[in-house]
N, C-alpha and C positions, 0 to 999 in steps of 0.2 A: 504494500500500500504506500509506503514512504517513497519508493522509487517513482510510482505513478504520480503521486502528488508533486514531487520535485520536478518531474518532466512537465507536468501540466502548468505549474507555476512558471517555469522557464519559458515555455511557449507563449504564455500570457504576458511576458515581460516582468514578472514578479521575481526578480533575481534574488532579493533578500530572503524571500520566503523559500525559494528553491535552495538557496545556500543553507538555510536552517534545517530543512528536511534532509539534505545530503549530509550535513554535519552529524545529525542524529544517527543516520544510517551508518555513516563511517565509524562512529564510536561503537556501533554494534558489530563492526567487522565486515560490512558490505564492501566488497572489492571495488565495484564500479563507483560507489560513493566516495571511497578513499581517493580515487583518481580525480573525481570531479571536485572534491574539496581542495585538493592540492592545486588544481588548475584555477579554481575560483580565487584562492589566496594569491597565486602567482599573477593572475591577470587583474585582480582587484574587482571582480564581478560579484555583486551581491554582498560584498564585504570590503573592508579596507585592504589594500594591497599589502601583503606581509610575506616577504621572502623567507623569513625564518619559519613561519607556519607552513608555507609551501614546502620547504625542505623537510620539515617534520613529517608531513603527510606523504611526500614522495618516498621518504625513507621507510615509512610504514608499508607502502605499496611494494617497495623493493624487497622488504623482509618476507613478503608472501609471493615473491617471484613475478610481480606484475611487470611485463616488458615495457609498457608505456612509462611507468615510473622510473625504471632502470635507465631508459634512454634519456628521459628528461633530466635526471640527476647527472648523467654523464655530460650532457650539454651544459648544465649549470656549473659543474666543476671545470669543464674545458674552457668556458668563456668567463669564468670568475664572477658569476652573478651571485 
């Protein structure tokens, strides 16, 4: 239900609500939500841009072998962001 609510909110331009739903799901271990939360923090969508939080969530994704998070972290380290 959380994923559907987050997607619906995002489609309606309610990014803050989408972020909150994704964050809740990410804390519960939802892999897709972990990636989305990291991206939201990285891009500053639905929340304040926070590279430290983005790195935290990308690392959580990396810990569960999520390829998108692994590649994003590699880029961040490569380019010194």
